[in-house]
Full PDB file with SEQRES, HELIX, SHEET, SSBOND, CRYST1, ORIGX, SCALE, CONECT and MASTER records, all heavy atoms in Angstrom:
SEQRES   1 A   42  MET ALA GLU MET LYS SER PRO ASN VAL HIS ALA LYS LYS          
SEQRES   2 A   42  ASN ARG ASN ASP THR PRO ARG LYS ARG LYS THR HIS ILE          
SEQRES   3 A   42  ILE LYS VAL ARG VAL THR ALA GLU GLU LYS LEU ARG ILE          
SEQRES   4 A   42  ALA SER ARG                                                  
HELIX    1 AA1 VAL A    9  ASN A   14  1                                   6    
HELIX    2 AA2 ALA A   33  SER A   41  1                                   9    
CRYST1    1.000    1.000    1.000  90.00  90.00  90.00 P 1           1          
ORIGX1      1.000000  0.000000  0.000000        0.00000                         
ORIGX2      0.000000  1.000000  0.000000        0.00000                         
ORIGX3      0.000000  0.000000  1.000000        0.00000                         
SCALE1      1.000000  0.000000  0.000000        0.00000                         
SCALE2      0.000000  1.000000  0.000000        0.00000                         
SCALE3      0.000000  0.000000  1.000000        0.00000                         
ATOM      1  N   MET A   1       2.810 -27.352 -26.737  1.00  0.00           N  
ATOM      2  CA  MET A   1       1.900 -26.283 -26.393  1.00  0.00           C  
ATOM      3  C   MET A   1       2.654 -25.204 -25.622  1.00  0.00           C  
ATOM      4  O   MET A   1       3.521 -25.499 -24.815  1.00  0.00           O  
ATOM      5  CB  MET A   1       0.785 -26.861 -25.527  1.00  0.00           C  
ATOM      6  CG  MET A   1      -0.515 -26.169 -25.728  1.00  0.00           C  
ATOM      7  SD  MET A   1      -1.805 -26.986 -24.766  1.00  0.00           S  
ATOM      8  CE  MET A   1      -3.045 -26.942 -25.996  1.00  0.00           C  
ATOM      9  N   ALA A   2       2.314 -23.960 -25.835  1.00  0.00           N  
ATOM     10  CA  ALA A   2       2.986 -22.847 -25.158  1.00  0.00           C  
ATOM     11  C   ALA A   2       2.564 -22.783 -23.688  1.00  0.00           C  
ATOM     12  O   ALA A   2       1.416 -23.030 -23.351  1.00  0.00           O  
ATOM     13  CB  ALA A   2       2.649 -21.524 -25.838  1.00  0.00           C  
ATOM     14  N   GLU A   3       3.530 -22.451 -22.855  1.00  0.00           N  
ATOM     15  CA  GLU A   3       3.247 -22.341 -21.425  1.00  0.00           C  
ATOM     16  C   GLU A   3       2.488 -21.050 -21.156  1.00  0.00           C  
ATOM     17  O   GLU A   3       2.868 -19.990 -21.610  1.00  0.00           O  
ATOM     18  CB  GLU A   3       4.566 -22.332 -20.651  1.00  0.00           C  
ATOM     19  CG  GLU A   3       4.386 -22.355 -19.172  1.00  0.00           C  
ATOM     20  CD  GLU A   3       5.706 -22.400 -18.447  1.00  0.00           C  
ATOM     21  OE1 GLU A   3       6.632 -23.057 -18.929  1.00  0.00           O  
ATOM     22  OE2 GLU A   3       5.796 -21.740 -17.401  1.00  0.00           O  
ATOM     23  N   MET A   4       1.394 -21.132 -20.384  1.00  0.00           N  
ATOM     24  CA  MET A   4       0.608 -19.944 -20.078  1.00  0.00           C  
ATOM     25  C   MET A   4       1.081 -19.363 -18.761  1.00  0.00           C  
ATOM     26  O   MET A   4       1.281 -20.088 -17.786  1.00  0.00           O  
ATOM     27  CB  MET A   4      -0.882 -20.287 -20.007  1.00  0.00           C  
ATOM     28  CG  MET A   4      -1.426 -20.718 -21.344  1.00  0.00           C  
ATOM     29  SD  MET A   4      -3.207 -20.795 -21.345  1.00  0.00           S  
ATOM     30  CE  MET A   4      -3.626 -19.109 -21.136  1.00  0.00           C  
ATOM     31  N   LYS A   5       1.242 -18.052 -18.720  1.00  0.00           N  
ATOM     32  CA  LYS A   5       1.671 -17.378 -17.514  1.00  0.00           C  
ATOM     33  C   LYS A   5       0.508 -16.632 -16.887  1.00  0.00           C  
ATOM     34  O   LYS A   5      -0.369 -16.150 -17.595  1.00  0.00           O  
ATOM     35  CB  LYS A   5       2.810 -16.390 -17.811  1.00  0.00           C  
ATOM     36  CG  LYS A   5       4.072 -17.075 -18.252  1.00  0.00           C  
ATOM     37  CD  LYS A   5       5.166 -16.073 -18.439  1.00  0.00           C  
ATOM     38  CE  LYS A   5       6.458 -16.762 -18.853  1.00  0.00           C  
ATOM     39  NZ  LYS A   5       7.541 -15.811 -19.015  1.00  0.00           N  
ATOM     40  N   SER A   6       0.538 -16.541 -15.598  1.00  0.00           N  
ATOM     41  CA  SER A   6      -0.489 -15.795 -14.872  1.00  0.00           C  
ATOM     42  C   SER A   6      -0.362 -14.313 -15.213  1.00  0.00           C  
ATOM     43  O   SER A   6       0.743 -13.795 -15.309  1.00  0.00           O  
ATOM     44  CB  SER A   6      -0.308 -16.001 -13.379  1.00  0.00           C  
ATOM     45  OG  SER A   6      -1.125 -15.133 -12.663  1.00  0.00           O  
ATOM     46  N   PRO A   7      -1.460 -13.575 -15.359  1.00  0.00           N  
ATOM     47  CA  PRO A   7      -1.373 -12.140 -15.658  1.00  0.00           C  
ATOM     48  C   PRO A   7      -0.753 -11.335 -14.520  1.00  0.00           C  
ATOM     49  O   PRO A   7      -0.309 -10.223 -14.714  1.00  0.00           O  
ATOM     50  CB  PRO A   7      -2.819 -11.725 -15.891  1.00  0.00           C  
ATOM     51  CG  PRO A   7      -3.648 -12.808 -15.302  1.00  0.00           C  
ATOM     52  CD  PRO A   7      -2.822 -14.055 -15.315  1.00  0.00           C  
ATOM     53  N   ASN A   8      -0.672 -11.899 -13.319  1.00  0.00           N  
ATOM     54  CA  ASN A   8      -0.117 -11.184 -12.180  1.00  0.00           C  
ATOM     55  C   ASN A   8       1.393 -11.357 -12.022  1.00  0.00           C  
ATOM     56  O   ASN A   8       1.975 -10.810 -11.118  1.00  0.00           O  
ATOM     57  CB  ASN A   8      -0.806 -11.627 -10.886  1.00  0.00           C  
ATOM     58  CG  ASN A   8      -2.255 -11.209 -10.859  1.00  0.00           C  
ATOM     59  OD1 ASN A   8      -2.600 -10.201 -11.441  1.00  0.00           O  
ATOM     60  ND2 ASN A   8      -3.083 -11.968 -10.196  1.00  0.00           N  
ATOM     61  N   VAL A   9       2.011 -12.120 -12.897  1.00  0.00           N  
ATOM     62  CA  VAL A   9       3.446 -12.391 -12.780  1.00  0.00           C  
ATOM     63  C   VAL A   9       4.249 -11.102 -12.771  1.00  0.00           C  
ATOM     64  O   VAL A   9       5.114 -10.909 -11.931  1.00  0.00           O  
ATOM     65  CB  VAL A   9       3.919 -13.315 -13.928  1.00  0.00           C  
ATOM     66  CG1 VAL A   9       5.427 -13.393 -13.959  1.00  0.00           C  
ATOM     67  CG2 VAL A   9       3.315 -14.686 -13.778  1.00  0.00           C  
ATOM     68  N   HIS A  10       3.968 -10.193 -13.683  1.00  0.00           N  
ATOM     69  CA  HIS A  10       4.735  -8.960 -13.775  1.00  0.00           C  
ATOM     70  C   HIS A  10       4.471  -8.042 -12.582  1.00  0.00           C  
ATOM     71  O   HIS A  10       5.383  -7.408 -12.078  1.00  0.00           O  
ATOM     72  CB  HIS A  10       4.441  -8.230 -15.082  1.00  0.00           C  
ATOM     73  CG  HIS A  10       4.829  -9.041 -16.278  1.00  0.00           C  
ATOM     74  ND1 HIS A  10       6.126  -9.309 -16.590  1.00  0.00           N  
ATOM     75  CD2 HIS A  10       4.095  -9.678 -17.209  1.00  0.00           C  
ATOM     76  CE1 HIS A  10       6.175 -10.061 -17.664  1.00  0.00           C  
ATOM     77  NE2 HIS A  10       4.946 -10.302 -18.057  1.00  0.00           N  
ATOM     78  N   ALA A  11       3.241  -7.996 -12.120  1.00  0.00           N  
ATOM     79  CA  ALA A  11       2.913  -7.148 -10.983  1.00  0.00           C  
ATOM     80  C   ALA A  11       3.667  -7.604  -9.731  1.00  0.00           C  
ATOM     81  O   ALA A  11       4.205  -6.803  -9.010  1.00  0.00           O  
ATOM     82  CB  ALA A  11       1.414  -7.165 -10.726  1.00  0.00           C  
ATOM     83  N   LYS A  12       3.740  -8.911  -9.524  1.00  0.00           N  
ATOM     84  CA  LYS A  12       4.442  -9.426  -8.353  1.00  0.00           C  
ATOM     85  C   LYS A  12       5.936  -9.190  -8.466  1.00  0.00           C  
ATOM     86  O   LYS A  12       6.596  -8.930  -7.486  1.00  0.00           O  
ATOM     87  CB  LYS A  12       4.171 -10.929  -8.209  1.00  0.00           C  
ATOM     88  CG  LYS A  12       2.774 -11.240  -7.769  1.00  0.00           C  
ATOM     89  CD  LYS A  12       2.560 -12.724  -7.643  1.00  0.00           C  
ATOM     90  CE  LYS A  12       1.135 -13.037  -7.253  1.00  0.00           C  
ATOM     91  NZ  LYS A  12       0.887 -14.461  -7.195  1.00  0.00           N  
ATOM     92  N   LYS A  13       6.453  -9.274  -9.677  1.00  0.00           N  
ATOM     93  CA  LYS A  13       7.888  -9.104  -9.887  1.00  0.00           C  
ATOM     94  C   LYS A  13       8.341  -7.689  -9.538  1.00  0.00           C  
ATOM     95  O   LYS A  13       9.416  -7.499  -8.973  1.00  0.00           O  
ATOM     96  CB  LYS A  13       8.205  -9.381 -11.364  1.00  0.00           C  
ATOM     97  CG  LYS A  13       9.638  -9.643 -11.656  1.00  0.00           C  
ATOM     98  CD  LYS A  13       9.783  -9.986 -13.115  1.00  0.00           C  
ATOM     99  CE  LYS A  13      10.932 -10.911 -13.339  1.00  0.00           C  
ATOM    100  NZ  LYS A  13      11.120 -11.225 -14.730  1.00  0.00           N  
ATOM    101  N   ASN A  14       7.523  -6.676  -9.816  1.00  0.00           N  
ATOM    102  CA  ASN A  14       7.895  -5.295  -9.600  1.00  0.00           C  
ATOM    103  C   ASN A  14       7.576  -4.783  -8.191  1.00  0.00           C  
ATOM    104  O   ASN A  14       8.022  -3.746  -7.785  1.00  0.00           O  
ATOM    105  CB  ASN A  14       7.193  -4.385 -10.623  1.00  0.00           C  
ATOM    106  CG  ASN A  14       7.698  -4.663 -12.015  1.00  0.00           C  
ATOM    107  OD1 ASN A  14       8.846  -5.058 -12.198  1.00  0.00           O  
ATOM    108  ND2 ASN A  14       6.839  -4.483 -12.998  1.00  0.00           N  
ATOM    109  N   ARG A  15       6.784  -5.532  -7.459  1.00  0.00           N  
ATOM    110  CA  ARG A  15       6.360  -5.098  -6.139  1.00  0.00           C  
ATOM    111  C   ARG A  15       7.423  -5.433  -5.102  1.00  0.00           C  
ATOM    112  O   ARG A  15       8.048  -6.471  -5.159  1.00  0.00           O  
ATOM    113  CB  ARG A  15       5.059  -5.806  -5.779  1.00  0.00           C  
ATOM    114  CG  ARG A  15       4.219  -4.981  -4.860  1.00  0.00           C  
ATOM    115  CD  ARG A  15       2.947  -5.661  -4.424  1.00  0.00           C  
ATOM    116  NE  ARG A  15       2.281  -6.408  -5.463  1.00  0.00           N  
ATOM    117  CZ  ARG A  15       1.588  -7.492  -5.218  1.00  0.00           C  
ATOM    118  NH1 ARG A  15       1.446  -7.971  -4.018  1.00  0.00           N  
ATOM    119  NH2 ARG A  15       0.985  -8.132  -6.190  1.00  0.00           N  
ATOM    120  N   ASN A  16       7.614  -4.561  -4.137  1.00  0.00           N  
ATOM    121  CA  ASN A  16       8.556  -4.823  -3.064  1.00  0.00           C  
ATOM    122  C   ASN A  16       7.793  -5.465  -1.919  1.00  0.00           C  
ATOM    123  O   ASN A  16       7.195  -4.796  -1.095  1.00  0.00           O  
ATOM    124  CB  ASN A  16       9.231  -3.523  -2.614  1.00  0.00           C  
ATOM    125  CG  ASN A  16      10.343  -3.793  -1.641  1.00  0.00           C  
ATOM    126  OD1 ASN A  16      10.577  -4.933  -1.240  1.00  0.00           O  
ATOM    127  ND2 ASN A  16      11.038  -2.757  -1.254  1.00  0.00           N  
ATOM    128  N   ASP A  17       7.773  -6.800  -1.869  1.00  0.00           N  
ATOM    129  CA  ASP A  17       6.968  -7.531  -0.896  1.00  0.00           C  
ATOM    130  C   ASP A  17       7.737  -7.985   0.327  1.00  0.00           C  
ATOM    131  O   ASP A  17       7.359  -8.947   0.965  1.00  0.00           O  
ATOM    132  CB  ASP A  17       6.333  -8.752  -1.568  1.00  0.00           C  
ATOM    133  CG  ASP A  17       5.077  -8.391  -2.322  1.00  0.00           C  
ATOM    134  OD1 ASP A  17       4.522  -7.329  -2.060  1.00  0.00           O  
ATOM    135  OD2 ASP A  17       4.659  -9.185  -3.168  1.00  0.00           O  
ATOM    136  N   THR A  18       8.811  -7.307   0.661  1.00  0.00           N  
ATOM    137  CA  THR A  18       9.514  -7.697   1.876  1.00  0.00           C  
ATOM    138  C   THR A  18       8.611  -7.358   3.063  1.00  0.00           C  
ATOM    139  O   THR A  18       7.876  -6.374   3.026  1.00  0.00           O  
ATOM    140  CB  THR A  18      10.862  -6.963   2.008  1.00  0.00           C  
ATOM    141  OG1 THR A  18      10.611  -5.572   2.065  1.00  0.00           O  
ATOM    142  CG2 THR A  18      11.782  -7.284   0.853  1.00  0.00           C  
ATOM    143  N   PRO A  19       8.653  -8.149   4.102  1.00  0.00           N  
ATOM    144  CA  PRO A  19       7.758  -7.909   5.241  1.00  0.00           C  
ATOM    145  C   PRO A  19       7.907  -6.514   5.848  1.00  0.00           C  
ATOM    146  O   PRO A  19       6.955  -5.982   6.391  1.00  0.00           O  
ATOM    147  CB  PRO A  19       8.194  -8.982   6.246  1.00  0.00           C  
ATOM    148  CG  PRO A  19       8.794 -10.055   5.429  1.00  0.00           C  
ATOM    149  CD  PRO A  19       9.432  -9.369   4.242  1.00  0.00           C  
ATOM    150  N   ARG A  20       9.061  -5.917   5.760  1.00  0.00           N  
ATOM    151  CA  ARG A  20       9.262  -4.588   6.344  1.00  0.00           C  
ATOM    152  C   ARG A  20       8.575  -3.505   5.522  1.00  0.00           C  
ATOM    153  O   ARG A  20       8.207  -2.474   6.049  1.00  0.00           O  
ATOM    154  CB  ARG A  20      10.750  -4.271   6.417  1.00  0.00           C  
ATOM    155  CG  ARG A  20      11.505  -5.233   7.290  1.00  0.00           C  
ATOM    156  CD  ARG A  20      12.960  -4.969   7.212  1.00  0.00           C  
ATOM    157  NE  ARG A  20      13.315  -4.100   8.318  1.00  0.00           N  
ATOM    158  CZ  ARG A  20      14.456  -3.487   8.451  1.00  0.00           C  
ATOM    159  NH1 ARG A  20      15.375  -3.627   7.536  1.00  0.00           N  
ATOM    160  NH2 ARG A  20      14.707  -2.750   9.475  1.00  0.00           N  
ATOM    161  N   LYS A  21       8.397  -3.708   4.222  1.00  0.00           N  
ATOM    162  CA  LYS A  21       7.833  -2.681   3.337  1.00  0.00           C  
ATOM    163  C   LYS A  21       6.337  -2.870   3.078  1.00  0.00           C  
ATOM    164  O   LYS A  21       5.671  -1.932   2.732  1.00  0.00           O  
ATOM    165  CB  LYS A  21       8.569  -2.705   1.983  1.00  0.00           C  
ATOM    166  CG  LYS A  21      10.040  -2.468   2.069  1.00  0.00           C  
ATOM    167  CD  LYS A  21      10.347  -1.012   2.204  1.00  0.00           C  
ATOM    168  CE  LYS A  21      11.845  -0.805   2.194  1.00  0.00           C  
ATOM    169  NZ  LYS A  21      12.218   0.556   2.168  1.00  0.00           N  
ATOM    170  N   ARG A  22       5.847  -4.076   3.193  1.00  0.00           N  
ATOM    171  CA  ARG A  22       4.454  -4.347   2.861  1.00  0.00           C  
ATOM    172  C   ARG A  22       3.520  -3.649   3.828  1.00  0.00           C  
ATOM    173  O   ARG A  22       3.667  -3.742   5.034  1.00  0.00           O  
ATOM    174  CB  ARG A  22       4.212  -5.858   2.894  1.00  0.00           C  
ATOM    175  CG  ARG A  22       2.864  -6.234   2.345  1.00  0.00           C  
ATOM    176  CD  ARG A  22       2.637  -7.712   2.341  1.00  0.00           C  
ATOM    177  NE  ARG A  22       3.788  -8.431   1.833  1.00  0.00           N  
ATOM    178  CZ  ARG A  22       4.164  -9.622   2.250  1.00  0.00           C  
ATOM    179  NH1 ARG A  22       3.480 -10.261   3.166  1.00  0.00           N  
ATOM    180  NH2 ARG A  22       5.224 -10.216   1.738  1.00  0.00           N  
ATOM    181  N   LYS A  23       2.555  -2.929   3.312  1.00  0.00           N  
ATOM    182  CA  LYS A  23       1.592  -2.229   4.152  1.00  0.00           C  
ATOM    183  C   LYS A  23       0.353  -3.106   4.297  1.00  0.00           C  
ATOM    184  O   LYS A  23      -0.365  -3.360   3.340  1.00  0.00           O  
ATOM    185  CB  LYS A  23       1.260  -0.875   3.540  1.00  0.00           C  
ATOM    186  CG  LYS A  23       2.488   0.010   3.486  1.00  0.00           C  
ATOM    187  CD  LYS A  23       2.125   1.436   3.267  1.00  0.00           C  
ATOM    188  CE  LYS A  23       3.246   2.417   3.338  1.00  0.00           C  
ATOM    189  NZ  LYS A  23       4.561   2.038   3.043  1.00  0.00           N  
ATOM    190  N   THR A  24       0.121  -3.577   5.508  1.00  0.00           N  
ATOM    191  CA  THR A  24      -0.968  -4.521   5.746  1.00  0.00           C  
ATOM    192  C   THR A  24      -1.984  -4.020   6.763  1.00  0.00           C  
ATOM    193  O   THR A  24      -2.969  -4.672   7.011  1.00  0.00           O  
ATOM    194  CB  THR A  24      -0.420  -5.860   6.236  1.00  0.00           C  
ATOM    195  OG1 THR A  24       0.295  -5.635   7.433  1.00  0.00           O  
ATOM    196  CG2 THR A  24       0.492  -6.491   5.197  1.00  0.00           C  
ATOM    197  N   HIS A  25      -1.745  -2.856   7.365  1.00  0.00           N  
ATOM    198  CA  HIS A  25      -2.631  -2.363   8.412  1.00  0.00           C  
ATOM    199  C   HIS A  25      -3.259  -1.028   8.019  1.00  0.00           C  
ATOM    200  O   HIS A  25      -2.609  -0.205   7.393  1.00  0.00           O  
ATOM    201  CB  HIS A  25      -1.853  -2.177   9.723  1.00  0.00           C  
ATOM    202  CG  HIS A  25      -1.328  -3.470  10.259  1.00  0.00           C  
ATOM    203  ND1 HIS A  25      -0.218  -4.083   9.745  1.00  0.00           N  
ATOM    204  CD2 HIS A  25      -1.769  -4.255  11.243  1.00  0.00           C  
ATOM    205  CE1 HIS A  25       0.007  -5.188  10.413  1.00  0.00           C  
ATOM    206  NE2 HIS A  25      -0.927  -5.321  11.315  1.00  0.00           N  
ATOM    207  N   ILE A  26      -4.507  -0.852   8.422  1.00  0.00           N  
ATOM    208  CA  ILE A  26      -5.223   0.394   8.189  1.00  0.00           C  
ATOM    209  C   ILE A  26      -5.581   0.969   9.544  1.00  0.00           C  
ATOM    210  O   ILE A  26      -6.083   0.265  10.417  1.00  0.00           O  
ATOM    211  CB  ILE A  26      -6.502   0.164   7.365  1.00  0.00           C  
ATOM    212  CG1 ILE A  26      -6.145  -0.383   5.997  1.00  0.00           C  
ATOM    213  CG2 ILE A  26      -7.309   1.449   7.260  1.00  0.00           C  
ATOM    214  CD1 ILE A  26      -7.354  -0.831   5.196  1.00  0.00           C  
ATOM    215  N   ILE A  27      -5.307   2.256   9.733  1.00  0.00           N  
ATOM    216  CA  ILE A  27      -5.649   2.911  10.981  1.00  0.00           C  
ATOM    217  C   ILE A  27      -6.583   4.074  10.655  1.00  0.00           C  
ATOM    218  O   ILE A  27      -6.249   4.938   9.850  1.00  0.00           O  
ATOM    219  CB  ILE A  27      -4.390   3.452  11.688  1.00  0.00           C  
ATOM    220  CG1 ILE A  27      -3.436   2.308  12.003  1.00  0.00           C  
ATOM    221  CG2 ILE A  27      -4.770   4.222  12.939  1.00  0.00           C  
ATOM    222  CD1 ILE A  27      -2.103   2.746  12.546  1.00  0.00           C  
ATOM    223  N   LYS A  28      -7.737   4.077  11.280  1.00  0.00           N  
ATOM    224  CA  LYS A  28      -8.700   5.169  11.086  1.00  0.00           C  
ATOM    225  C   LYS A  28      -8.790   5.947  12.380  1.00  0.00           C  
ATOM    226  O   LYS A  28      -8.928   5.368  13.457  1.00  0.00           O  
ATOM    227  CB  LYS A  28     -10.071   4.620  10.713  1.00  0.00           C  
ATOM    228  CG  LYS A  28     -10.087   3.950   9.359  1.00  0.00           C  
ATOM    229  CD  LYS A  28     -11.484   3.515   9.014  1.00  0.00           C  
ATOM    230  CE  LYS A  28     -11.499   2.859   7.655  1.00  0.00           C  
ATOM    231  NZ  LYS A  28     -12.853   2.497   7.231  1.00  0.00           N  
ATOM    232  N   VAL A  29      -8.701   7.275  12.270  1.00  0.00           N  
ATOM    233  CA  VAL A  29      -8.706   8.131  13.444  1.00  0.00           C  
ATOM    234  C   VAL A  29      -9.627   9.319  13.200  1.00  0.00           C  
ATOM    235  O   VAL A  29      -9.577   9.931  12.138  1.00  0.00           O  
ATOM    236  CB  VAL A  29      -7.273   8.647  13.740  1.00  0.00           C  
ATOM    237  CG1 VAL A  29      -7.255   9.527  14.963  1.00  0.00           C  
ATOM    238  CG2 VAL A  29      -6.304   7.498  13.893  1.00  0.00           C  
ATOM    239  N   ARG A  30     -10.431   9.653  14.178  1.00  0.00           N  
ATOM    240  CA  ARG A  30     -11.281  10.838  14.073  1.00  0.00           C  
ATOM    241  C   ARG A  30     -10.540  11.995  14.709  1.00  0.00           C  
ATOM    242  O   ARG A  30      -9.996  11.877  15.805  1.00  0.00           O  
ATOM    243  CB  ARG A  30     -12.613  10.585  14.763  1.00  0.00           C  
ATOM    244  CG  ARG A  30     -13.440   9.533  14.049  1.00  0.00           C  
ATOM    245  CD  ARG A  30     -14.773   9.359  14.743  1.00  0.00           C  
ATOM    246  NE  ARG A  30     -15.566  10.561  14.621  1.00  0.00           N  
ATOM    247  CZ  ARG A  30     -16.601  10.701  13.786  1.00  0.00           C  
ATOM    248  NH1 ARG A  30     -16.929   9.699  13.016  1.00  0.00           N  
ATOM    249  NH2 ARG A  30     -17.276  11.821  13.735  1.00  0.00           N  
ATOM    250  N   VAL A  31     -10.506  13.121  14.005  1.00  0.00           N  
ATOM    251  CA  VAL A  31      -9.815  14.308  14.508  1.00  0.00           C  
ATOM    252  C   VAL A  31     -10.702  15.537  14.310  1.00  0.00           C  
ATOM    253  O   VAL A  31     -11.627  15.533  13.514  1.00  0.00           O  
ATOM    254  CB  VAL A  31      -8.462  14.525  13.769  1.00  0.00           C  
ATOM    255  CG1 VAL A  31      -7.521  13.381  14.056  1.00  0.00           C  
ATOM    256  CG2 VAL A  31      -8.660  14.686  12.285  1.00  0.00           C  
ATOM    257  N   THR A  32     -10.348  16.596  15.036  1.00  0.00           N  
ATOM    258  CA  THR A  32     -11.053  17.862  14.859  1.00  0.00           C  
ATOM    259  C   THR A  32     -10.539  18.534  13.585  1.00  0.00           C  
ATOM    260  O   THR A  32      -9.509  18.132  13.035  1.00  0.00           O  
ATOM    261  CB  THR A  32     -10.813  18.801  16.054  1.00  0.00           C  
ATOM    262  OG1 THR A  32      -9.423  19.145  16.062  1.00  0.00           O  
ATOM    263  CG2 THR A  32     -11.219  18.181  17.360  1.00  0.00           C  
ATOM    264  N   ALA A  33     -11.214  19.575  13.153  1.00  0.00           N  
ATOM    265  CA  ALA A  33     -10.777  20.316  11.967  1.00  0.00           C  
ATOM    266  C   ALA A  33      -9.387  20.898  12.184  1.00  0.00           C  
ATOM    267  O   ALA A  33      -8.534  20.854  11.291  1.00  0.00           O  
ATOM    268  CB  ALA A  33     -11.776  21.424  11.650  1.00  0.00           C  
ATOM    269  N   GLU A  34      -9.133  21.395  13.390  1.00  0.00           N  
ATOM    270  CA  GLU A  34      -7.818  21.970  13.699  1.00  0.00           C  
ATOM    271  C   GLU A  34      -6.717  20.910  13.645  1.00  0.00           C  
ATOM    272  O   GLU A  34      -5.645  21.123  13.086  1.00  0.00           O  
ATOM    273  CB  GLU A  34      -7.857  22.597  15.094  1.00  0.00           C  
ATOM    274  CG  GLU A  34      -6.538  23.248  15.484  1.00  0.00           C  
ATOM    275  CD  GLU A  34      -6.554  23.803  16.893  1.00  0.00           C  
ATOM    276  OE1 GLU A  34      -7.617  24.284  17.332  1.00  0.00           O  
ATOM    277  OE2 GLU A  34      -5.512  23.736  17.560  1.00  0.00           O  
ATOM    278  N   GLU A  35      -7.011  19.739  14.203  1.00  0.00           N  
ATOM    279  CA  GLU A  35      -6.032  18.646  14.179  1.00  0.00           C  
ATOM    280  C   GLU A  35      -5.746  18.199  12.755  1.00  0.00           C  
ATOM    281  O   GLU A  35      -4.604  17.919  12.397  1.00  0.00           O  
ATOM    282  CB  GLU A  35      -6.528  17.478  15.010  1.00  0.00           C  
ATOM    283  CG  GLU A  35      -6.543  17.765  16.493  1.00  0.00           C  
ATOM    284  CD  GLU A  35      -7.294  16.719  17.295  1.00  0.00           C  
ATOM    285  OE1 GLU A  35      -8.263  16.123  16.763  1.00  0.00           O  
ATOM    286  OE2 GLU A  35      -6.929  16.507  18.453  1.00  0.00           O  
ATOM    287  N   LYS A  36      -6.786  18.164  11.942  1.00  0.00           N  
ATOM    288  CA  LYS A  36      -6.627  17.774  10.540  1.00  0.00           C  
ATOM    289  C   LYS A  36      -5.709  18.755   9.819  1.00  0.00           C  
ATOM    290  O   LYS A  36      -4.824  18.350   9.041  1.00  0.00           O  
ATOM    291  CB  LYS A  36      -7.972  17.700   9.843  1.00  0.00           C  
ATOM    292  CG  LYS A  36      -7.866  17.227   8.403  1.00  0.00           C  
ATOM    293  CD  LYS A  36      -9.211  17.173   7.741  1.00  0.00           C  
ATOM    294  CE  LYS A  36      -9.045  16.797   6.282  1.00  0.00           C  
ATOM    295  NZ  LYS A  36     -10.263  16.952   5.528  1.00  0.00           N  
ATOM    296  N   LEU A  37      -5.875  20.040  10.050  1.00  0.00           N  
ATOM    297  CA  LEU A  37      -5.036  21.048   9.429  1.00  0.00           C  
ATOM    298  C   LEU A  37      -3.583  20.884   9.864  1.00  0.00           C  
ATOM    299  O   LEU A  37      -2.665  21.005   9.059  1.00  0.00           O  
ATOM    300  CB  LEU A  37      -5.531  22.462   9.764  1.00  0.00           C  
ATOM    301  CG  LEU A  37      -6.834  22.880   9.095  1.00  0.00           C  
ATOM    302  CD1 LEU A  37      -7.314  24.198   9.658  1.00  0.00           C  
ATOM    303  CD2 LEU A  37      -6.642  22.970   7.581  1.00  0.00           C  
ATOM    304  N   ARG A  38      -3.380  20.621  11.146  1.00  0.00           N  
ATOM    305  CA  ARG A  38      -1.999  20.426  11.647  1.00  0.00           C  
ATOM    306  C   ARG A  38      -1.358  19.194  11.009  1.00  0.00           C  
ATOM    307  O   ARG A  38      -0.182  19.230  10.635  1.00  0.00           O  
ATOM    308  CB  ARG A  38      -1.993  20.289  13.171  1.00  0.00           C  
ATOM    309  CG  ARG A  38      -2.246  21.584  13.875  1.00  0.00           C  
ATOM    310  CD  ARG A  38      -1.927  21.538  15.344  1.00  0.00           C  
ATOM    311  NE  ARG A  38      -2.246  20.229  15.927  1.00  0.00           N  
ATOM    312  CZ  ARG A  38      -2.526  20.036  17.210  1.00  0.00           C  
ATOM    313  NH1 ARG A  38      -2.526  21.045  18.041  1.00  0.00           N  
ATOM    314  NH2 ARG A  38      -2.804  18.851  17.662  1.00  0.00           N  
ATOM    315  N   ILE A  39      -2.101  18.122  10.880  1.00  0.00           N  
ATOM    316  CA  ILE A  39      -1.571  16.911  10.247  1.00  0.00           C  
ATOM    317  C   ILE A  39      -1.261  17.173   8.780  1.00  0.00           C  
ATOM    318  O   ILE A  39      -0.205  16.785   8.266  1.00  0.00           O  
ATOM    319  CB  ILE A  39      -2.561  15.738  10.401  1.00  0.00           C  
ATOM    320  CG1 ILE A  39      -2.652  15.343  11.868  1.00  0.00           C  
ATOM    321  CG2 ILE A  39      -2.157  14.556   9.543  1.00  0.00           C  
ATOM    322  CD1 ILE A  39      -3.805  14.401  12.178  1.00  0.00           C  
ATOM    323  N   ALA A  40      -2.172  17.835   8.094  1.00  0.00           N  
ATOM    324  CA  ALA A  40      -1.986  18.114   6.663  1.00  0.00           C  
ATOM    325  C   ALA A  40      -0.787  19.028   6.406  1.00  0.00           C  
ATOM    326  O   ALA A  40      -0.100  18.896   5.394  1.00  0.00           O  
ATOM    327  CB  ALA A  40      -3.241  18.738   6.089  1.00  0.00           C  
ATOM    328  N   SER A  41      -0.513  19.937   7.340  1.00  0.00           N  
ATOM    329  CA  SER A  41       0.593  20.872   7.137  1.00  0.00           C  
ATOM    330  C   SER A  41       1.952  20.201   7.319  1.00  0.00           C  
ATOM    331  O   SER A  41       2.966  20.748   6.914  1.00  0.00           O  
ATOM    332  CB  SER A  41       0.469  22.063   8.077  1.00  0.00           C  
ATOM    333  OG  SER A  41       0.675  21.679   9.411  1.00  0.00           O  
ATOM    334  N   ARG A  42       1.973  19.067   7.956  1.00  0.00           N  
ATOM    335  CA  ARG A  42       3.229  18.330   8.138  1.00  0.00           C  
ATOM    336  C   ARG A  42       3.475  17.524   6.927  1.00  0.00           C  
ATOM    337  O   ARG A  42       4.304  17.005   6.477  1.00  0.00           O  
ATOM    338  CB  ARG A  42       3.157  17.410   9.353  1.00  0.00           C  
ATOM    339  CG  ARG A  42       3.075  18.201  10.624  1.00  0.00           C  
ATOM    340  CD  ARG A  42       2.977  17.293  11.791  1.00  0.00           C  
ATOM    341  NE  ARG A  42       2.780  18.078  12.985  1.00  0.00           N  
ATOM    342  CZ  ARG A  42       3.053  17.667  14.182  1.00  0.00           C  
ATOM    343  NH1 ARG A  42       3.521  16.471  14.380  1.00  0.00           N  
ATOM    344  NH2 ARG A  42       2.854  18.432  15.218  1.00  0.00           N  
TER     345      ARG A  42                                                      
MASTER        0    0    0    2    0    0    0    6  344    1    0    4          
END                                                                             
C-alpha cells in the first residue's frame, strides 16, 4: 500500500520555524490619528 503523507508536509518544509524567526505574539495599541500617520510614514 502507498504511504500517505500529511497535506501540511510541504508547508512545514518551506516555513522558517526557528525560534528567532517565528512570530508568536500580537501587540495591539491604540493611537491618535497623528500617531498613526507618523507610524505609517516610517
